[in-house]
Legacy VTK file of the C-alpha trace (Angstrom):
# vtk DataFile Version 3.0
C-alpha trace
ASCII
DATASET POLYDATA
POINTS 569 float
14.242 1.046 -10.317
10.301 1.375 -10.585
9.255 4.191 -8.427
7.323 2.858 -5.341
3.891 4.246 -5.263
3.001 6.000 -2.094
-0.322 5.681 -0.787
-1.868 7.539 2.384
-5.362 7.186 3.547
-7.063 10.021 5.413
-10.114 9.617 7.781
-11.191 13.154 8.893
-14.230 13.365 11.464
-16.556 16.303 10.725
-18.840 17.798 13.224
-21.847 17.443 11.193
-23.801 14.337 10.681
-27.498 15.584 9.746
-27.417 18.011 7.043
-26.384 16.209 3.920
-25.900 19.266 1.871
-23.346 20.558 4.263
-21.355 17.449 4.294
-21.520 17.054 0.318
-20.062 20.621 0.296
-16.931 19.120 2.241
-16.768 16.030 0.279
-17.194 17.778 -3.090
-13.615 19.724 -2.243
-12.299 16.496 -1.428
-13.366 14.907 -4.896
-12.316 17.983 -6.706
-8.898 17.362 -5.923
-6.615 15.412 -8.607
-5.120 12.452 -7.544
-7.496 11.481 -4.677
-10.351 8.810 -4.418
-13.025 9.223 -1.951
-13.912 5.924 -0.583
-16.520 6.514 2.138
-19.008 8.804 3.700
-20.467 7.765 6.921
-22.950 10.194 8.588
-24.338 9.536 12.040
-27.363 11.381 13.158
-27.061 10.767 16.773
-23.648 11.681 16.823
-23.960 14.426 14.594
-20.952 13.576 13.037
-19.543 12.156 9.592
-16.457 10.011 9.016
-14.811 10.392 5.684
-12.220 8.041 4.197
-10.218 9.157 0.842
-6.910 7.963 -0.395
-4.194 8.905 -2.677
-0.496 9.990 -2.942
0.867 12.152 0.058
0.802 15.485 -1.427
-2.745 15.185 -2.958
-3.791 13.830 0.410
-2.537 16.823 2.236
-3.939 19.236 -0.153
-7.479 17.671 -0.161
-7.199 17.373 3.760
-6.345 20.838 4.029
-9.122 21.975 1.683
-11.738 19.746 3.435
-10.649 21.546 6.867
-11.221 25.040 5.303
-14.691 24.071 3.902
-15.717 22.530 7.218
-14.493 25.718 9.046
-16.698 27.499 6.631
-19.933 25.611 6.658
-20.015 24.223 10.374
-20.552 26.584 13.263
-19.479 24.842 16.368
-21.633 27.216 18.576
-24.852 25.396 17.437
-23.318 21.735 17.515
-24.668 19.096 19.720
-24.029 15.261 19.287
-23.500 12.065 21.401
-19.869 11.957 20.342
-16.991 13.915 21.863
-15.699 16.686 19.695
-13.417 19.772 19.789
-13.822 21.315 16.241
-15.604 21.428 13.176
-13.018 19.209 11.795
-12.800 17.376 14.898
-9.799 14.703 14.049
-7.778 14.164 11.041
-5.416 11.123 10.967
-3.299 10.405 8.129
-2.640 6.517 7.603
0.253 4.814 5.794
-1.373 2.116 3.350
1.518 1.538 0.925
5.284 2.631 0.083
5.269 5.128 3.004
5.997 4.816 6.709
4.125 5.792 9.789
6.995 8.200 10.689
6.625 9.892 7.273
2.958 10.235 7.815
3.377 11.902 11.347
5.829 14.410 9.910
3.157 15.140 7.006
0.626 15.519 9.854
2.761 18.116 11.641
3.378 20.112 8.482
-0.407 19.943 7.761
-1.100 21.253 11.470
1.183 24.111 10.890
-0.656 24.947 7.747
-4.088 24.771 8.964
-2.859 26.960 12.033
-1.304 29.607 10.094
-3.529 30.019 6.885
-6.793 28.988 8.401
-6.304 30.320 11.824
-7.564 26.985 13.208
-5.654 25.927 16.463
-4.350 22.287 16.162
-3.012 19.707 18.255
-0.976 16.836 17.155
-1.835 13.347 18.377
-0.841 9.595 18.125
2.375 9.172 16.136
2.490 12.906 15.451
2.320 13.826 18.869
5.015 16.025 20.526
4.531 14.721 24.049
3.927 11.079 25.347
0.569 12.114 26.667
-0.781 13.740 23.848
-0.430 10.367 21.841
-3.803 9.856 23.590
-6.655 11.503 21.610
-8.721 11.780 24.763
-5.995 14.082 26.219
-6.152 16.503 23.270
-9.566 16.520 23.252
-10.308 17.030 27.056
-13.170 19.106 27.879
-14.268 19.242 24.418
-15.322 22.139 22.529
-16.739 23.805 25.670
-13.248 23.802 27.177
-11.231 25.689 24.330
-11.440 29.062 25.758
-9.713 27.654 29.207
-7.352 25.562 27.463
-6.096 28.353 25.049
-5.195 30.172 28.438
-3.358 27.413 29.838
0.017 26.880 28.521
0.101 23.172 29.669
-3.199 22.596 27.606
-2.575 24.912 24.754
-2.613 23.700 21.311
0.547 22.689 19.462
0.022 25.301 16.571
-2.176 28.432 16.448
-2.744 29.296 20.081
-4.136 32.687 20.729
-6.638 34.379 22.714
-10.071 33.002 22.336
-12.068 35.007 19.825
-15.114 34.720 17.421
-13.205 32.847 14.583
-12.054 30.013 17.237
-15.679 30.118 18.545
-17.108 29.069 15.236
-14.241 26.507 14.210
-13.256 25.064 17.554
-9.777 23.216 17.111
-8.566 20.318 15.092
-6.578 17.192 16.180
-4.082 16.158 13.512
-2.157 13.009 13.686
-0.831 9.665 12.206
-1.841 6.426 13.335
-1.428 2.649 11.845
-3.963 1.081 9.578
-6.760 -0.455 11.267
-8.447 -3.733 9.761
-11.844 -4.568 10.926
-12.484 -8.370 10.344
-15.056 -10.684 11.402
-14.285 -14.454 11.761
-17.388 -16.830 11.179
-17.928 -19.770 13.345
-19.864 -22.995 12.780
-22.054 -22.239 16.065
-24.875 -19.921 16.809
-23.556 -19.262 20.411
-22.442 -15.535 21.338
-21.117 -16.807 24.456
-18.816 -19.363 22.829
-17.681 -16.404 20.558
-17.045 -14.201 23.246
-15.046 -16.696 25.115
-12.679 -17.117 21.985
-12.548 -13.098 21.571
-11.289 -12.785 25.383
-8.830 -15.674 24.723
-7.142 -13.833 22.052
-7.732 -10.039 22.171
-4.968 -8.048 23.694
-7.241 -6.965 26.817
-8.003 -10.433 27.559
-10.523 -11.291 30.354
-10.770 -10.547 33.944
-9.303 -12.856 36.156
-11.746 -14.767 38.670
-11.456 -16.947 41.742
-12.423 -20.673 41.307
-14.582 -21.049 38.210
-13.214 -19.051 35.400
-16.710 -18.105 34.046
-18.777 -17.484 37.343
-16.008 -17.081 39.960
-15.796 -13.869 41.680
-13.765 -11.046 39.713
-10.179 -10.325 41.154
-9.048 -6.782 41.962
-5.752 -5.348 42.869
-5.045 -3.316 45.931
-6.178 -0.141 44.195
-9.487 -1.839 43.596
-8.877 -2.278 39.837
-9.987 -5.529 37.871
-7.113 -7.900 37.371
-7.011 -8.812 33.537
-5.573 -11.926 32.240
-4.027 -10.795 28.753
-5.012 -12.373 25.437
-2.554 -13.723 22.873
-2.753 -11.143 20.152
-1.133 -7.674 20.709
-3.047 -4.730 18.987
-6.294 -6.342 18.836
-9.722 -5.662 20.274
-12.189 -8.274 19.941
-15.963 -9.486 21.146
-18.382 -12.213 20.182
-21.814 -11.569 18.481
-24.439 -13.240 16.582
-25.235 -12.271 13.135
-29.044 -12.960 12.406
-28.432 -12.156 8.684
-25.877 -14.989 8.330
-27.231 -17.313 11.272
-23.900 -17.703 12.743
-21.843 -16.134 15.444
-18.769 -14.320 14.788
-15.646 -13.067 16.393
-15.609 -9.713 15.623
-11.889 -7.816 15.976
-10.313 -4.620 15.114
-6.664 -5.263 14.417
-5.082 -1.855 15.280
-1.710 -2.274 14.237
-1.078 -4.897 11.283
2.757 -4.648 11.579
2.348 -6.180 14.986
-0.689 -8.577 14.546
-0.966 -9.301 10.490
-4.320 -10.642 9.320
-2.941 -14.118 8.795
-1.714 -14.283 12.390
-4.889 -13.156 13.763
-6.702 -15.764 11.660
-4.476 -18.602 12.777
-4.882 -17.785 16.394
-8.430 -17.452 16.395
-8.703 -20.838 14.468
-6.423 -22.331 17.356
-8.652 -20.905 20.163
-11.875 -21.982 18.274
-10.563 -25.601 17.928
-9.693 -25.875 21.592
-13.373 -25.015 22.421
-14.546 -27.633 19.889
-15.419 -25.182 17.255
-14.173 -24.232 13.691
-13.589 -20.989 11.873
-15.631 -21.216 8.605
-14.482 -18.168 6.873
-13.317 -14.461 7.129
-15.238 -11.303 6.513
-12.956 -8.134 5.985
-15.238 -5.021 6.797
-14.254 -2.138 4.579
-10.809 -1.963 2.554
-7.524 -3.664 3.107
-4.071 -2.741 1.714
-2.621 -5.287 -0.740
0.167 -6.235 1.386
-2.041 -7.477 3.947
-3.274 -10.293 1.389
0.312 -10.672 -0.037
1.613 -11.394 3.346
-1.026 -13.839 3.979
-0.796 -15.681 0.864
2.924 -16.077 1.217
2.366 -17.343 4.940
-0.047 -20.051 3.688
2.277 -21.002 0.734
5.080 -21.363 3.116
2.974 -23.716 5.238
2.424 -25.983 2.299
6.071 -25.936 1.562
5.324 -24.092 -1.729
7.134 -21.339 -3.824
6.226 -17.782 -2.951
7.846 -16.659 -6.498
4.420 -16.482 -8.141
2.418 -13.728 -9.560
0.723 -11.664 -7.041
-2.549 -12.262 -8.242
-2.042 -16.156 -7.556
-0.715 -15.381 -4.109
-3.876 -13.215 -3.187
-6.044 -15.989 -4.694
-4.144 -18.476 -1.879
-5.115 -15.759 0.817
-8.612 -15.871 -0.120
-9.068 -19.509 -0.412
-6.987 -20.008 3.031
-8.853 -17.648 5.161
-12.227 -18.128 3.371
-12.717 -14.572 2.433
-15.576 -15.660 0.080
-17.416 -17.509 2.770
-20.286 -15.267 2.962
-20.007 -13.427 -0.380
-17.636 -13.338 -3.309
-14.448 -11.561 -2.334
-13.370 -9.051 -5.228
-10.017 -7.805 -4.694
-10.637 -4.894 -7.057
-13.366 -3.715 -4.798
-11.634 -4.500 -1.451
-8.008 -3.620 -1.971
-7.156 0.120 -1.758
-4.491 0.217 -4.226
-6.977 -1.436 -6.833
-9.538 1.018 -6.335
-6.965 3.729 -7.139
-5.803 1.854 -10.017
-9.187 1.534 -11.375
-9.576 5.280 -11.495
-6.740 5.637 -13.978
-7.225 6.031 -17.534
-7.552 2.824 -19.530
-5.377 1.588 -22.407
-2.569 3.754 -21.531
-0.130 0.951 -20.066
1.416 -1.315 -22.705
1.904 -4.089 -20.104
-1.965 -4.267 -19.852
-2.321 -5.147 -23.578
-2.741 -8.577 -24.655
0.381 -10.346 -26.346
-1.394 -9.694 -29.694
-2.319 -6.326 -28.830
1.165 -5.553 -27.754
2.506 -6.718 -31.062
0.026 -4.807 -33.126
0.701 -1.427 -31.334
4.452 -1.981 -32.005
3.760 -2.679 -35.833
1.739 0.555 -36.137
3.272 3.588 -37.565
3.699 5.484 -34.636
7.373 5.454 -33.297
6.459 4.158 -29.906
6.725 1.601 -28.522
9.859 0.958 -30.161
13.103 -0.932 -29.563
13.562 0.066 -25.799
10.094 -1.088 -24.732
10.640 -4.260 -26.593
14.051 -5.057 -25.117
12.238 -4.514 -21.753
9.623 -6.878 -22.447
12.198 -9.596 -23.706
14.115 -9.179 -20.516
10.611 -9.739 -18.415
10.082 -12.853 -20.561
13.721 -13.963 -19.634
12.928 -13.605 -16.121
9.696 -15.275 -16.433
11.454 -18.306 -17.993
13.859 -18.556 -15.140
11.253 -18.150 -12.801
9.272 -21.038 -14.152
12.290 -23.036 -13.908
12.754 -22.256 -10.183
9.096 -23.011 -9.557
9.286 -26.500 -11.267
12.166 -27.346 -9.321
10.624 -26.263 -5.969
7.798 -28.644 -6.461
9.848 -31.304 -8.214
9.059 -34.807 -6.533
11.797 -35.889 -4.463
13.401 -32.274 -4.143
10.978 -31.432 -1.191
13.998 -30.518 0.957
15.016 -27.930 -1.673
11.636 -26.076 -2.173
12.638 -23.145 0.063
15.982 -22.736 -2.120
14.035 -22.687 -5.351
11.427 -20.448 -3.824
14.020 -17.819 -3.398
15.140 -18.026 -6.608
11.525 -17.469 -7.894
11.060 -14.738 -5.805
14.012 -13.041 -7.432
12.661 -13.802 -10.850
9.470 -12.121 -10.213
11.203 -8.902 -8.861
13.256 -8.856 -12.003
10.089 -9.481 -14.212
8.066 -6.681 -12.169
10.855 -4.081 -12.680
11.301 -4.966 -16.483
7.533 -4.826 -17.153
7.752 -1.339 -15.478
10.378 -0.295 -17.983
8.412 -1.368 -20.778
6.173 1.575 -20.050
8.745 3.683 -18.784
10.723 3.616 -22.050
7.914 4.756 -24.127
7.101 7.450 -21.701
10.773 8.523 -22.249
10.043 9.026 -25.769
6.985 11.032 -25.360
8.933 13.321 -23.154
11.279 13.974 -25.950
8.444 14.618 -28.392
6.833 16.821 -25.644
9.987 18.986 -25.561
10.234 19.145 -29.248
6.781 20.685 -29.376
7.384 23.359 -27.052
7.206 27.028 -28.392
10.292 28.499 -29.866
9.047 32.080 -30.881
11.603 34.057 -28.568
15.097 33.636 -27.382
13.696 32.296 -23.820
11.447 30.120 -25.449
14.369 28.446 -27.459
16.485 28.426 -24.270
13.691 26.491 -22.293
12.966 24.355 -25.337
16.557 23.346 -25.646
17.058 22.571 -21.914
14.088 20.484 -22.009
15.028 18.376 -25.120
18.347 17.812 -23.216
16.853 16.673 -20.020
14.257 14.456 -21.998
17.038 12.867 -24.161
19.363 12.082 -21.019
16.262 10.510 -19.325
15.729 8.494 -22.540
19.191 7.008 -22.369
19.029 6.485 -18.627
15.886 4.382 -18.770
17.212 1.698 -21.261
20.478 1.723 -19.161
18.311 0.735 -16.191
16.676 -2.056 -18.369
20.362 -3.088 -19.304
21.219 -3.334 -15.655
18.148 -5.225 -14.558
18.452 -7.758 -17.598
21.762 -8.546 -16.527
20.710 -9.906 -13.377
18.830 -12.727 -15.130
21.948 -14.393 -16.106
22.775 -15.535 -12.796
19.404 -16.878 -12.220
19.522 -18.791 -15.523
22.934 -20.084 -14.605
21.491 -21.476 -11.303
18.837 -22.844 -12.964
20.772 -24.622 -15.835
23.330 -26.088 -13.253
20.934 -26.907 -10.368
17.625 -26.781 -11.436
15.013 -29.356 -12.891
16.931 -31.049 -15.671
13.711 -31.361 -17.821
13.760 -27.600 -17.907
17.032 -26.645 -18.745
16.264 -25.695 -22.352
13.708 -22.965 -20.753
16.550 -21.554 -18.742
18.398 -21.194 -22.065
15.967 -19.574 -23.860
15.667 -17.210 -20.773
19.396 -16.365 -21.218
18.789 -15.636 -25.058
15.859 -13.250 -24.126
18.195 -11.502 -21.466
20.963 -11.077 -23.984
18.617 -9.679 -26.572
17.208 -7.215 -23.767
20.677 -6.085 -22.915
21.782 -5.435 -26.510
18.681 -4.003 -27.660
18.411 -1.651 -24.805
22.175 -0.941 -25.257
21.243 0.435 -28.796
18.968 2.783 -27.292
21.393 4.032 -24.829
23.772 4.953 -27.664
21.331 6.342 -30.040
20.131 8.716 -27.385
23.462 9.469 -25.967
24.669 10.733 -29.276
22.044 13.604 -29.130
23.598 14.700 -25.829
25.385 18.243 -25.855
27.397 17.043 -22.684
29.780 14.856 -24.493
31.397 13.640 -21.163
28.025 12.400 -19.853
27.571 10.756 -23.179
30.431 9.124 -23.038
29.974 7.696 -19.678
26.522 6.236 -20.709
28.034 4.764 -23.906
31.053 3.126 -21.835
28.628 1.666 -19.270
26.450 0.265 -22.128
29.540 -1.328 -23.659
30.496 -2.850 -20.488
27.102 -4.332 -20.020
26.959 -5.776 -23.417
30.332 -7.453 -23.175
29.082 -9.247 -19.845
25.912 -10.274 -21.377
27.547 -11.907 -24.624
29.887 -13.750 -22.121
27.183 -14.781 -19.782
24.801 -16.057 -22.529
27.572 -17.725 -24.054
28.589 -19.780 -20.931
25.061 -20.547 -20.188
24.206 -22.039 -23.810
27.275 -24.186 -23.452
26.079 -25.503 -20.142
22.748 -26.037 -21.697
24.196 -28.042 -24.577
26.364 -29.897 -22.260
23.401 -31.104 -19.823
21.415 -31.928 -23.121
24.042 -33.948 -24.703
LINES 1 570
569 0 1 2 3 4 5 6 7 8 9 10 11 12 13 14 15 16 17 18 19 20 21 22 23 24 25 26 27 28 29 30 31 32 33 34 35 36 37 38 39 40 41 42 43 44 45 46 47 48 49 50 51 52 53 54 55 56 57 58 59 60 61 62 63 64 65 66 67 68 69 70 71 72 73 74 75 76 77 78 79 80 81 82 83 84 85 86 87 88 89 90 91 92 93 94 95 96 97 98 99 100 101 102 103 104 105 106 107 108 109 110 111 112 113 114 115 116 117 118 119 120 121 122 123 124 125 126 127 128 129 130 131 132 133 134 135 136 137 138 139 140 141 142 143 144 145 146 147 148 149 150 151 152 153 154 155 156 157 158 159 160 161 162 163 164 165 166 167 168 169 170 171 172 173 174 175 176 177 178 179 180 181 182 183 184 185 186 187 188 189 190 191 192 193 194 195 196 197 198 199 200 201 202 203 204 205 206 207 208 209 210 211 212 213 214 215 216 217 218 219 220 221 222 223 224 225 226 227 228 229 230 231 232 233 234 235 236 237 238 239 240 241 242 243 244 245 246 247 248 249 250 251 252 253 254 255 256 257 258 259 260 261 262 263 264 265 266 267 268 269 270 271 272 273 274 275 276 277 278 279 280 281 282 283 284 285 286 287 288 289 290 291 292 293 294 295 296 297 298 299 300 301 302 303 304 305 306 307 308 309 310 311 312 313 314 315 316 317 318 319 320 321 322 323 324 325 326 327 328 329 330 331 332 333 334 335 336 337 338 339 340 341 342 343 344 345 346 347 348 349 350 351 352 353 354 355 356 357 358 359 360 361 362 363 364 365 366 367 368 369 370 371 372 373 374 375 376 377 378 379 380 381 382 383 384 385 386 387 388 389 390 391 392 393 394 395 396 397 398 399 400 401 402 403 404 405 406 407 408 409 410 411 412 413 414 415 416 417 418 419 420 421 422 423 424 425 426 427 428 429 430 431 432 433 434 435 436 437 438 439 440 441 442 443 444 445 446 447 448 449 450 451 452 453 454 455 456 457 458 459 460 461 462 463 464 465 466 467 468 469 470 471 472 473 474 475 476 477 478 479 480 481 482 483 484 485 486 487 488 489 490 491 492 493 494 495 496 497 498 499 500 501 502 503 504 505 506 507 508 509 510 511 512 513 514 515 516 517 518 519 520 521 522 523 524 525 526 527 528 529 530 531 532 533 534 535 536 537 538 539 540 541 542 543 544 545 546 547 548 549 550 551 552 553 554 555 556 557 558 559 560 561 562 563 564 565 566 567 568
């Protein structure tokens, strides 16, 4: 299967916001780390604090974070720091945030390991907070930072208040660096909902309706009545409708409109599209309308995919379509382009990372003609394995097309969900097979790299031989995965021939032909690579599995073609 890319965001806060030379030394260290993209540097003079945002895969992020903490400890002297914001160290707080392909729990474990490394290698004491906390009370950042930098000496001497890692008597080194609070938290989305009013009071009323905290309970008139308190003197609050949200209303002179400004602190609890629908409902009850949405900063891809799927389902439309189309639905449904054009390549974290990769290396990014021309050149890759995977992708696409046409066929409205599920399965197969197009060429390149290894000494020869065998095994396993994935297309094509739109039955038949070619073509690549393996038992197992899949594909295709002919006839 395609390796799911894991993306983590890191948002360290450094206790320097005035000297840009110092800040740049820290960000230069981050940018120098391979596999990391620096997204934002937000320096505040009054707070004397800089918030830095960078993203990448977990190992790269952890390394960049460690080096940033190290550099901050070298260039920031906490003995001279003053600012309006609470702080406890040169690197004050260091949260890891799951963006894609990784859980909050996994980020918490990374954070704990990072805290241990900072404490043992840099001698900077560390607290763990939020999801990485070892005790419930330390989930709260304020508890870890209690007393701030000035209280560190006292806390180090108090077992109950001492850091989780790196506790020792207060010394000159700690006086310089302070402590660091390392943790993991959910992704936060900052979003503004545009209203067709200039009234801040009405925008605030909507914000109080929906935010988790809600509004104070009042006696009599809900606006001017006396605020109610409990027996302890605390204000009694009437909770809002959206968990994990904070919101206020304000007027934006630049746009000439009022907005509900919201922070969604946990998009797993309250996804963006849920917040949008609820603000729309609350606005409508007050005679107002949400005209659009403004995402502040960046968003994970899944936020837009979930939103697009939500609005497609509300329309009784198939969700088994390319993700670019799903995202376009999300943009239009929530009015993300109301105030200015919304460009996913500039607002989606994953796309910013993809844009950093070298261009022209991916076969699937070529045009149809470009792929054919690249195959025709005298270089041996891409070859039959990549072409087989691409034929499989085309077969999956055709079956998906029939499912979508069936989902939207007049008179079949009550069956849209049935065909939408088929279409989703087809898109998943297409995605996997497109990945295998490049994976097969990469497998060939690994073999060539192994053959290019030095063979001057006996040890060189041994290592070269092992590398060749390892690469050859991989080159046999990749087309076998293509065979397994393409084999799943037959079930989809068969369902479309038997139950799908009768006007498109021939398309499902062509999909089956493409799937058969993919299986048989990939099977040839399994066999030719298996023949070069020294482990004959392993080679035989690969060939036997390939032959089984070939036999099944031939039978499945024959059944489907006969069914197509019967329906046409």
